[in-house]
C-alpha positions in Angstrom: 0.0 0.0 0.0 1.1 3.6 -0.7 1.8 5.8 2.3 -0.5 8.6 3.4 0.4 11.2 6.0 -2.4 13.0 7.8 -1.2 16.1 9.7 -3.2 18.1 12.2 -2.0 21.5 13.3 -3.2 23.4 16.4 -4.2 26.9 17.1 -0.8 28.2 18.3 0.8 27.4 15.0 -2.1 29.0 13.1 -2.0 32.2 15.3 1.7 32.8 14.8 2.6 33.8 11.2 6.2 32.8 11.5 5.4 29.4 13.0 2.7 28.8 10.3 5.0 29.8 7.4 7.8 27.5 8.8 5.4 24.6 9.3 3.9 24.9 5.8 7.3 24.9 4.2 8.1 21.6 6.0 4.6 20.3 5.1 5.1 21.1 1.4 8.4 19.2 1.5 6.8 16.0 2.7 7.0 13.4 0.0 4.1 11.4 -1.1 0.4 11.7 -0.4 -0.7 14.0 2.5 -3.8 15.6 4.1 -3.8 18.6 6.4 -6.4 19.2 9.1 -6.6 22.4 11.1 -8.7 24.1 13.7 -8.6 27.8 14.5 -10.3 28.1 17.9 -8.2 31.0 19.2 -8.8 33.0 16.0 -12.5 32.3 16.3 -12.6 33.4 19.9 -10.8 36.6 19.1 -13.1 37.5 16.2 -16.2 36.5 18.1 -15.1 38.9 20.9 -14.7 41.8 18.4 -18.3 41.0 17.2 -19.6 41.1 20.7 -20.2 37.3 20.8 -19.2 35.7 24.1 -17.3 32.4 23.7 -18.5 29.8 26.2 -16.3 26.8 27.1 -16.9 23.7 29.2 -14.0 21.4 30.0 -12.1 22.9 27.2 -14.9 22.3 24.7 -16.7 25.2 22.9 -20.4 25.6 23.3 -21.5 26.3 19.7 -24.8 28.3 19.5 -26.2 29.6 16.2 -24.2 32.9 16.3 -20.9 31.1 17.3 -21.4 28.7 14.4 -21.6 31.6 12.0 -18.2 32.9 13.3 -16.6 29.4 13.2 -17.8 28.9 9.6 -16.3 32.3 8.6 -13.1 31.8 10.5 -12.3 28.0 10.0 -13.8 27.6 6.5 -12.9 31.0 5.2 -10.2 33.1 6.8 -7.9 30.3 8.2 -8.5 27.7 5.5 -8.1 29.9 2.5 -5.0 31.6 4.0 -3.4 28.2 4.5 -4.4 27.1 0.9 -2.9 30.3 -0.6 0.3 29.9 1.3 0.6 26.2 0.1 0.0 27.3 -3.5 2.9 29.7 -3.1 5.0 26.7 -2.1 4.0 24.7 -5.2 1.6 22.4 -3.2 -1.6 22.2 -5.1 -4.0 22.3 -2.1 -7.8 22.3 -2.0 -9.6 23.7 1.0 -12.5 21.7 2.3 -15.2 21.3 5.0 -16.8 18.0 5.7 -19.8 19.1 3.5 -17.6 19.4 0.4 -17.9 16.3 -1.7 -20.0 14.9 1.2 -16.6 13.9 2.7 -17.4 13.9 6.5 -20.9 13.4 7.8 -21.7 13.9 11.5 -24.6 13.9 13.8 -25.4 16.7 16.3 -24.1 15.7 19.7 -27.0 14.5 21.9 -27.8 16.6 24.9 -26.7 14.9 28.1 -25.5 16.9 31.1 -24.4 19.7 28.7 -25.9 21.0 25.5 -22.9 21.7 23.3 -25.2 23.2 20.6 -24.1 22.8 16.9 -21.3 20.3 17.6 -20.9 17.2 15.4 -19.8 13.7 16.3 -18.3 12.1 13.1 -20.3 9.1 11.7 -18.9 8.5 8.2 -15.9 9.5 6.1 -16.2 9.2 2.3 -12.8 7.8 1.8 -13.3 7.0 -1.9 -14.3 10.6 -2.7 -11.3 12.0 -0.8 -9.1 9.4 -2.6 -10.2 10.9 -6.0 -8.7 14.2 -4.9 -5.5 12.5 -3.8 -5.3 10.5 -7.0 -5.7 13.8 -9.0 -2.6 15.1 -7.1 -4.5 17.5 -5.0 -3.6 18.0 -1.3 -6.8 18.2 0.8 -6.8 20.8 3.6 -9.7 20.2 6.0 -11.0 22.7 8.5 -12.9 21.6 11.6 -16.4 21.7 10.2 -18.6 18.8 9.2 -22.3 18.4 8.2 -25.3 16.3 9.0 -26.5 15.5 5.4 -29.6 17.7 6.0 -28.0 21.1 5.3 -26.7 21.7 8.8 -23.0 22.6 9.3 -21.5 21.4 12.6 -18.4 22.4 14.6 -16.3 19.3 15.0 -13.1 18.6 17.0 -10.1 18.8 14.7 -8.2 16.0 16.5 -11.2 13.8 15.9 -11.5 14.8 12.3 -7.8 13.9 11.7 -8.2 10.4 13.4 -11.5 9.5 11.7 -10.2 10.5 8.2 -7.1 8.4 9.0 -9.2 5.4 9.9 -11.3 5.9 6.8 -8.3 6.2 4.5 -6.5 3.2 6.1 -8.6 0.9 4.0 -6.7 2.4 1.0 -3.3 3.5 2.3 -0.7 2.8 4.9 -1.6 5.8 7.1 0.3 7.7 9.7 -1.1 10.6 11.8 1.0 13.5 13.0 -0.4 15.8 15.7 1.6 18.9 15.4 1.5 21.4 18.3 3.9 23.7 20.3 5.6 21.1 22.4 8.3 18.6 21.5 6.0 15.7 22.3 4.3 14.0 25.3 6.5 15.2 28.2 7.7 13.2 31.2 8.0 16.5 33.2 5.9 19.4 32.0 8.5 21.9 33.3 11.3 20.2 31.2 10.4 20.8 27.6 13.0 18.2 26.5 11.8 15.4 28.7 10.0 13.7 25.7 8.5 10.3 26.1 9.7 9.0 22.7 7.6 5.8 22.5 4.2 4.9 24.0 2.3 1.7 23.5 -0.7 0.2 25.3 1.3 -1.0 28.3 3.4 2.2 28.8 0.3 4.3 28.4 -1.3 2.6 31.5 1.9 3.3 33.4 2.0 6.9 32.4 -1.7 7.3 33.5 -1.0 5.6 36.8 2.0 7.9 37.4 -0.2 10.9 36.4 2.4 11.9 33.8 -0.4 12.0 31.2 -3.4 14.0 32.7 -6.2 16.3 31.8 -6.6 17.4 28.2 -3.9 15.0 27.0 -5.9 11.9 27.9 -8.7 12.3 25.3 -6.0 13.1 22.7 -4.1 9.9 23.5 -7.3 7.9 23.7 -8.1 9.2 20.2 -4.7 8.0 19.0 -5.3 4.5 20.3 -8.7 4.4 18.8 -7.2 5.2 15.4 -4.5 2.5 15.9 -7.1 -0.1 16.8 -8.9 0.7 13.6 -6.2 0.4 10.9 -3.9 3.3 11.4 -0.2 2.3 11.5 1.5 4.9 13.7 0.7 8.2 15.4 3.3 10.9 16.1 3.0 13.9 18.4 5.4 16.8 18.5 6.2 20.2 17.0 7.1 21.0 13.4 10.7 19.8 13.9 9.5 16.2 13.7 9.3 16.7 9.9 13.0 17.4 9.7 15.3 14.4 9.1 17.8 15.2 11.9 15.1 15.4 14.6 13.9 12.3 16.6 12.8 14.1 19.7 9.1 13.5 19.4 6.5 10.9 20.6 5.6 7.9 18.5 2.5 5.9 19.6 1.9 2.3 18.5 -0.1 -0.6 19.8 
């Protein structure tokens, strides 16, 4: 099987023009097939504030009411996505910007109301891997923002980490898939105060140990759980680190396998 790299970038890279430009240069140099997934939550919060729309968060998750969804659609699907696509074109990477509604690529359902009503937030149900593959086979590089749809005309705000992992699972039927979660740290850290204390390899057994030792806590737990879910469903490897993991001389990042 041919290799496919799926890379997700976080808000801190998107917010900083220098970091974004440096990352996109490295991304454009990656050989073979690739897909980019991005969020843009910090930018959305900033623009919502300018428009007088309060951003409500619960446990790090955004409550997406109708007005917030308008801002997210403008920021994720417009401002951030098209800026990234334009920069990639300048680097001779023929990118195409997408939401999950485009070519019916990612369908979700509105998250059911339990203790919290998250509003217009989507939980991914299906990924149209064959449709996405047509773009890849045509030598386009898909750039997905964190928006999906329900198939009935409703856009939904969807976690970008989840989009990356569910696309990866869908595409693993066709490719040898690796996921790269790219953020501001070198990787999963043994000691949060020591930015070089990277845990280089995590598997099922070592993950349990890291949880017991409370080295992996809080917001990192759902991220790692997401990684293992992808690995259990056909993805080969997951990597977590900063943009330097795309340089040949760097091995100071985290690789997760079963």
